[in-house]
C-alpha positions, 0 to 999 in steps of 0.5 A: 206886224213882227211875225209877218215881217220876219217871214218877209225877211226870210222870203226876200232873202231866199229870193235874193240869193237866186236873183243876185246869182252872177250869170256872166263872169265877164260882167262880174269882172267888168263891175257889172251885175245882173238882177231881175230888176234890170235888163240883160247885159245892162250895166248897173252904174247909173244913179241908184244902181250898183257899181264896183271899183275893184282894187285889183284886176279881177279879169278872168283868165280864158281857162277860168272864164270857161270854167265859170261859164260852164258852172253857171250854165250847170247851175241854171239848169239845176245841175248843182252838183256838177256846177260845184264840182267844176268850180272846186276843180277850177279853184285849185288852179285859180284859188283867189278868183272872186267870181268863181268863189262867189258862185261856188258859195251861192251854189253850196248855199243852195245845196244846204252846204252852209259851212262850205258856202260861208267859206266861199262867200267870205273869201270872195268879199275878202278878195274883192271888198268893194263889190256890193253884190258880194256883200248883199249875198253874204248878208242874205246867207247870214239872214237865212241862218238867222244870224242877223247882226252879221247880216246887217254888218254885211249889208252895211258894207254893201251900201258903203261900197255902193248904195243899192236898193237890195241892201236898203230893202233888207236892212229896212225889213230887219228893222221892221222885224225889230219893231223899229218902224221909223228906222225901217221907213228911213232905210226903205225910203233910201231904196225908193229914192234910188229906184222909183220903178221897183215894186218891191221897194214900194211894197216894203215901204208901205208895210213900214208905214202901216206898222206905224199906223201911217195908213195914208202913206201906206196906201200911197206906197201900195198904189204906186207899187200897183201902178208898176205891177197891177197884178202883184199878188202881195201888194193887192192882198195888203191893199185889200186888208188896208181898205178893210181896216179903213172900212172901205 
């Protein structure tokens, strides 16, 4: 299980750094975030979802708002060099703007500019330390560099700011890779408890149960995942392997 779970950690981290990219600065400033699990413009303040209580006013000024939106549009269109250059210029006038710093960090990371990415991402959480998504993406960045202790600290800061499924999933996968199956189950159950409609959370919980040879519990998790997304490739694959192992 160890090799497979490590690849899952890397894969999840690579996806997460895209899934959690902010797409609207107004949403960031208002304590809202967009994730692939949620609908457009949905406020993540319901039970189990991310919410932020910033300690300072992080509303973007009109000029910064314009720069941010244009950079986000460039990034979504694949124009990463233009997006990063736009943000760098904007940060000269607004050096302590968390949404711009965070987006600059994500873009730099996507371009393999890890030193710059780290500076931007770490600066964003320093200015806005209660923002759970900023901590999740910093944790993902560390995971991609195999800096697991630093990643875990960042992810725990995320759940301390606001308990959320992405952070619990990643923490659980770290424990799974470390062959700490019981701890992995505990963390992944917290994710499932927060969001009952996330296929990934059920799938990872199934893997954790299977690592402990708790095959009935694993089967139940995989089946729940497929009730949500019947054609999910990885869940179907793992469920098939489990049936083969059970002689079915």
